[in-house]
C-alpha positions in Angstrom: -21.8 -6.2 -25.9 -18.1 -7.0 -25.1 -17.3 -8.3 -21.7 -14.3 -6.8 -19.9 -11.9 -9.3 -18.3 -12.2 -9.7 -14.6 -9.8 -7.6 -12.5 -7.1 -9.5 -10.7 -6.4 -8.6 -7.1 -3.4 -6.4 -6.5 -0.8 -8.4 -4.5 0.5 -6.6 -1.4 4.2 -6.0 -1.7 6.4 -7.9 0.8 10.0 -6.6 1.0 13.1 -8.6 1.4 14.6 -9.0 4.9 16.9 -5.9 4.4 13.9 -3.6 4.0 13.5 -2.1 7.4 13.0 1.6 6.6 10.0 3.5 5.4 10.9 6.5 3.2 7.4 7.8 3.5 7.4 8.0 7.3 11.1 8.2 7.6 11.2 5.6 10.3 12.7 2.1 10.8 10.4 -0.8 11.5 10.6 -4.5 12.4 7.5 -5.8 10.5 6.6 -4.4 7.1 3.0 -5.4 7.1 2.4 -4.1 10.6 4.0 -0.8 9.6 2.0 -0.2 6.4 -1.2 -1.0 8.2 -0.4 1.3 11.1 -2.1 4.6 11.8 1.3 6.4 11.7 1.9 5.2 8.1 -1.7 6.0 7.1 -1.3 9.5 8.4 1.9 10.0 6.5 0.5 8.7 3.3 -2.5 11.2 3.6 -0.1 14.1 3.5 1.8 12.9 0.4 1.2 14.6 -2.9 -0.5 11.6 -4.6 -4.2 11.8 -3.6 -5.4 10.8 -7.1 -3.4 7.6 -7.0 -4.6 6.9 -3.5 -8.2 7.3 -4.6 -7.8 4.8 -7.4 -6.2 2.3 -5.0 -9.1 2.7 -2.6 -11.6 2.3 -5.5 -10.0 -1.0 -6.5 -10.4 -2.3 -3.0 -8.0 -3.8 -0.5 -4.8 -5.3 -1.7 -4.4 -9.0 -1.2 -1.6 -10.6 0.7 0.7 -12.8 -1.4 
């Protein structure tokens, strides 16, 4: 039986200083990590047209901060 390699955690993206706008929510923000963890952002991502991708991300577990 062949063993599969261990999955590496997915690093959480951290934008550069100039990144202050969320195209998903169409709002400006001061703190990227606070925004992507907010209920507003979560609600906006639920109505996007990528539920299959979202399910895979949830299956893989939480992303890890860099």
